[in-house]
RODO-2510 file (C-alpha; in nm, 4 decimals, decimal comma):
residues 248
     n   res          X          Y          Z
     1     x     4,7983     4,1698     2,8618
     2     x     5,0175     3,9506     2,6440
     3     x     5,2862     3,9431     2,9121
     4     x     5,0279     3,8576     3,1774
     5     x     4,8874     3,5775     2,9620
     6     x     5,2387     3,4392     2,9022
     7     x     5,3096     3,4484     3,2767
     8     x     4,9793     3,2755     3,3550
     9     x     5,0414     3,0114     3,0846
    10     x     5,3937     2,9538     3,2176
    11     x     5,2636     2,9141     3,5722
    12     x     4,9954     2,6726     3,4548
    13     x     5,2560     2,4670     3,2676
    14     x     5,4903     2,4677     3,5667
    15     x     5,2054     2,3687     3,7956
    16     x     5,1102     2,0856     3,5598
    17     x     5,4712     1,9614     3,5393
    18     x     5,5124     1,9718     3,9184
    19     x     5,1770     1,7983     3,9626
    20     x     5,2745     1,5226     3,7177
    21     x     5,6106     1,4730     3,8892
    22     x     5,4449     1,4413     4,2289
    23     x     5,1827     1,2083     4,0861
    24     x     5,4491     0,9892     3,9271
    25     x     5,6490     0,9878     4,2508
    26     x     5,3407     0,8796     4,4465
    27     x     5,2713     0,6022     4,1950
    28     x     5,6333     0,4861     4,2061
    29     x     5,6306     0,4897     4,5859
    30     x     5,3091     0,2849     4,5873
    31     x     5,4561     0,0398     4,3382
    32     x     5,7726     0,0090     4,5461
    33     x     5,5700    -0,0460     4,8638
    34     x     5,3608    -0,3104     4,6874
    35     x     5,6736    -0,4905     4,5675
    36     x     5,8272    -0,4763     4,9154
    37     x     5,5028    -0,6073     5,0640
    38     x     5,4913    -0,8966     4,8162
    39     x     5,8566    -0,9800     4,8850
    40     x     5,7959    -0,9818     5,2592
    41     x     5,4852    -1,1955     5,2073
    42     x     5,6812    -1,4488     5,0021
    43     x     5,9602    -1,4529     5,2619
    44     x     5,7063    -1,5106     5,5392
    45     x     5,5410    -1,7924     5,3440
    46     x     5,8853    -1,9388     5,2778
    47     x     5,9733    -1,9308     5,6478
    48     x     5,6415    -2,0920     5,7438
    49     x     5,6879    -2,3653     5,4834
    50     x     6,0432    -2,4314     5,5983
    51     x     5,9358    -2,4596     5,9616
    52     x     5,6557    -2,6975     5,8610
    53     x     5,8885    -2,9113     5,6504
    54     x     6,1477    -2,9109     5,9284
    55     x     5,8856    -3,0317     6,1771
    56     x     5,7665    -3,3065     5,9405
    57     x     6,1260    -3,4121     5,8776
    58     x     6,1980    -3,4399     6,2493
    59     x     5,8780    -3,6357     6,3073
    60     x     5,9688    -3,8776     6,0302
    61     x     6,3203    -3,9251     6,1641
    62     x     6,2392    -3,9438     6,5344
    63     x     5,8992    -4,1143     6,5482
    64     x     5,8401    -4,3058     6,2251
    65     x     6,2084    -4,3914     6,2015
    66     x     6,2135    -4,5322     6,5545
    67     x     5,9012    -4,7393     6,4895
    68     x     6,0515    -4,8859     6,1738
    69     x     6,3791    -4,9590     6,3563
    70     x     6,1879    -5,1401     6,6316
    71     x     5,9843    -5,3356     6,3736
    72     x     6,3058    -5,4345     6,1931
    73     x     6,4595    -5,5655     6,5161
    74     x     6,1430    -5,7601     6,5911
    75     x     6,1440    -5,9161     6,2448
    76     x     6,5104    -6,0110     6,2805
    77     x     6,4348    -6,1753     6,6156
    78     x     6,1372    -6,3578     6,4650
    79     x     6,3504    -6,4862     6,1769
    80     x     6,5625    -6,6799     6,4274
    81     x     6,2749    -6,8768     6,5778
    82     x     6,0318    -6,9365     6,2914
    83     x     6,0275    -7,2554     6,0877
    84     x     6,2285    -7,2847     5,7688
    85     x     5,9234    -7,2711     5,5410
    86     x     5,8338    -6,9167     5,6542
    87     x     6,1858    -6,7893     5,7272
    88     x     6,2276    -6,6550     5,3721
    89     x     5,9015    -6,4590     5,3967
    90     x     6,0069    -6,3110     5,7301
    91     x     6,3426    -6,2232     5,5747
    92     x     6,1720    -6,0480     5,2834
    93     x     5,9538    -5,8512     5,5243
    94     x     6,2626    -5,7552     5,7240
    95     x     6,4396    -5,6334     5,4069
    96     x     6,1333    -5,4287     5,3116
    97     x     6,1334    -5,2659     5,6545
    98     x     6,5030    -5,1823     5,6213
    99     x     6,4441    -5,0215     5,2825
   100     x     6,1499    -4,8277     5,4228
   101     x     6,3642    -4,7061     5,7118
   102     x     6,6371    -4,5920     5,4729
   103     x     6,3781    -4,4096     5,2605
   104     x     6,2240    -4,2378     5,5632
   105     x     6,5664    -4,1210     5,6827
   106     x     6,6578    -3,9918     5,3354
   107     x     6,3240    -3,8130     5,3058
   108     x     6,3614    -3,6565     5,6500
   109     x     6,6985    -3,5151     5,5433
   110     x     6,5532    -3,3591     5,2289
   111     x     6,2736    -3,1945     5,4292
   112     x     6,4796    -3,0553     5,7162
   113     x     6,6401    -2,7220     5,6235
   114     x     6,8967    -2,7563     5,9039
   115     x     7,0281    -3,0732     5,7406
   116     x     7,0355    -2,9043     5,3996
   117     x     7,2317    -2,6134     5,5480
   118     x     7,4834    -2,8487     5,7100
   119     x     7,5243    -3,0654     5,4002
   120     x     7,5257    -2,7813     5,1499
   121     x     7,3377    -2,7436     4,8228
   122     x     7,5423    -2,9831     4,6112
   123     x     7,5418    -3,2677     4,8643
   124     x     7,1672    -3,2232     4,9184
   125     x     7,1043    -3,2508     4,5442
   126     x     7,3170    -3,5663     4,5316
   127     x     7,1126    -3,7185     4,8152
   128     x     6,7869    -3,6307     4,6395
   129     x     6,9053    -3,7858     4,3116
   130     x     7,0071    -4,0993     4,5001
   131     x     6,6661    -4,1106     4,6706
   132     x     6,4832    -4,0772     4,3385
   133     x     6,6855    -4,3596     4,1869
   134     x     6,6190    -4,5850     4,4849
   135     x     6,2460    -4,5200     4,4546
   136     x     6,2421    -4,6875     4,1144
   137     x     5,9967    -4,4263     3,9840
   138     x     6,2453    -4,2571     3,7537
   139     x     6,6080    -4,2788     3,6422
   140     x     6,7869    -3,9634     3,7565
   141     x     7,1346    -3,8426     3,6652
   142     x     7,3489    -3,5601     3,8053
   143     x     7,6331    -3,3893     3,6160
   144     x     7,8657    -3,1370     3,7816
   145     x     8,1090    -2,9115     3,5960
   146     x     8,3560    -2,6671     3,7427
   147     x     8,4995    -2,6330     4,0914
   148     x     8,2440    -2,6086     4,3692
   149     x     8,2043    -2,2611     4,5185
   150     x     8,0533    -2,2116     4,8635
   151     x     7,7530    -1,9842     4,8933
   152     x     7,7813    -1,6778     5,1134
   153     x     7,4107    -1,6914     5,1993
   154     x     7,3108    -2,0340     5,3300
   155     x     6,9409    -1,9512     5,2965
   156     x     6,9919    -1,9245     4,9213
   157     x     7,1049    -2,2874     4,9177
   158     x     6,7770    -2,3934     5,0779
   159     x     6,5701    -2,1878     4,8338
   160     x     6,7548    -2,3269     4,5308
   161     x     6,7132    -2,6797     4,6604
   162     x     6,3389    -2,6261     4,7151
   163     x     6,3032    -2,5036     4,3554
   164     x     6,4642    -2,8235     4,2285
   165     x     6,2498    -3,0320     4,4623
   166     x     5,9389    -2,8647     4,3182
   167     x     6,0515    -2,9502     3,9659
   168     x     6,1254    -3,3118     4,0666
   169     x     5,7838    -3,3398     4,2302
   170     x     5,6029    -3,2031     3,9237
   171     x     5,7965    -3,4417     3,7002
   172     x     5,6924    -3,7422     3,9086
   173     x     5,3291    -3,6264     3,9324
   174     x     5,2528    -3,5124     3,5805
   175     x     5,5328    -3,5691     3,3300
   176     x     5,5160    -3,9490     3,2921
   177     x     5,8916    -3,9268     3,2385
   178     x     6,1444    -4,2073     3,2462
   179     x     6,4566    -3,9932     3,2769
   180     x     6,5524    -3,6859     3,4758
   181     x     6,8807    -3,5020     3,4185
   182     x     7,0321    -3,2389     3,6463
   183     x     7,3389    -3,0358     3,5478
   184     x     7,5255    -2,7968     3,7775
   185     x     7,7899    -2,5693     3,6258
   186     x     8,0059    -2,3538     3,8554
   187     x     8,1202    -2,0324     3,6891
   188     x     8,3204    -1,7455     3,8321
   189     x     8,0249    -1,5298     3,9292
   190     x     7,7216    -1,7543     3,8966
   191     x     7,5952    -2,1087     3,9251
   192     x     7,4225    -2,2442     3,6162
   193     x     7,1500    -2,5030     3,6709
   194     x     6,9671    -2,7038     3,4075
   195     x     6,7079    -2,9688     3,4898
   196     x     6,5245    -3,1620     3,2202
   197     x     6,2924    -3,4584     3,1820
   198     x     6,1722    -3,6585     2,8813
   199     x     5,8070    -3,6470     2,9807
   200     x     5,4898    -3,5500     2,7984
   201     x     5,5530    -3,1769     2,8397
   202     x     5,2934    -2,9003     2,8443
   203     x     5,2124    -2,5562     2,7020
   204     x     5,3882    -2,3149     2,9388
   205     x     5,2144    -2,0028     2,8056
   206     x     4,8620    -2,1391     2,8345
   207     x     4,9154    -2,3626     3,1360
   208     x     4,7389    -2,2688     3,4564
   209     x     4,9882    -2,1024     3,6876
   210     x     4,9506    -2,3420     3,9775
   211     x     5,1198    -2,3132     4,3131
   212     x     5,4157    -2,5221     4,1946
   213     x     5,5173    -2,2959     3,9068
   214     x     5,4379    -1,9842     4,1083
   215     x     5,6504    -2,1038     4,3997
   216     x     5,9477    -2,1714     4,1743
   217     x     5,9294    -1,8281     4,0115
   218     x     5,8758    -1,6407     4,3389
   219     x     6,1591    -1,8256     4,5083
   220     x     6,3963    -1,7485     4,2223
   221     x     6,3072    -1,3782     4,2543
   222     x     6,3961    -1,3870     4,6244
   223     x     6,7562    -1,4807     4,5426
   224     x     6,7853    -1,2693     4,2228
   225     x     6,8210    -1,5798     4,0083
   226     x     6,7327    -1,5890     3,6387
   227     x     6,4491    -1,8340     3,5815
   228     x     6,3458    -1,9908     3,2522
   229     x     6,1004    -2,2770     3,2091
   230     x     6,0472    -2,4318     2,8655
   231     x     5,8278    -2,7213     2,7645
   232     x     5,6625    -2,8697     2,4569
   233     x     5,4137    -3,1507     2,4144
   234     x     5,5934    -3,4859     2,3849
   235     x     5,9329    -3,3124     2,4128
   236     x     5,9704    -3,2861     2,7889
   237     x     6,0384    -2,9895     3,0150
   238     x     6,3565    -2,7915     3,0807
   239     x     6,4324    -2,5573     3,3702
   240     x     6,7311    -2,3236     3,3380
   241     x     6,8556    -2,0986     3,6155
   242     x     7,1451    -1,8631     3,6814
   243     x     7,2147    -1,7939     4,0447
   244     x     7,4611    -1,5065     4,1078
   245     x     7,6631    -1,5937     4,4153
   246     x     7,9365    -1,4215     4,6107
   247     x     8,2616    -1,5982     4,6811
   248     x     8,3441    -1,6521     5,0489
***
């Protein structure tokens, strides 16, 4: 009887162990499937957003840009025939149209992923910094250290650029900042990025996770980049990232 009881107990224990292993495997498989589903969902959302931004960028460049170009030519023609007392006003209007045209063209470049791919990440960031400075809304500065390394995956360049754009947008909307600093540091196996502003800051832990912050985090996960966002009231906000790239 003792032997039989030992055998039964052993079988029960083995059955329990096998059951737990299968249960854990099923849970792990479900978790993996959920993660894969979320990754695919984020990728799909990313693709839809990029196509939308690309379309808007083309519309700005082709339609709005052409209208502004035509208006500029008309103003230049009018400046030649108007009286001297209104010529200066026409000239000022013409200059404003030229600046608007330049801004529309710069904005269309920052929205169109094809342009970003052709220019590359670094050049796109430079253009965005230049655009921010021209807007007069904030004083932006870019610092680059190390020798530039080309990305193997061009899509990663677009995603990184969109993360920075999201930070810039949030700074302009909410931070009430006067200065924005961007630092790129090329290392052997990763690109270090630090973006900071001197705005009002916020409580990261208790802040509502809006679409902006969520987008930045999700996009960084897509490219296996380390993501760290720090902020304090009246001490500004800092974004630090490490993007592991492969050398071409």
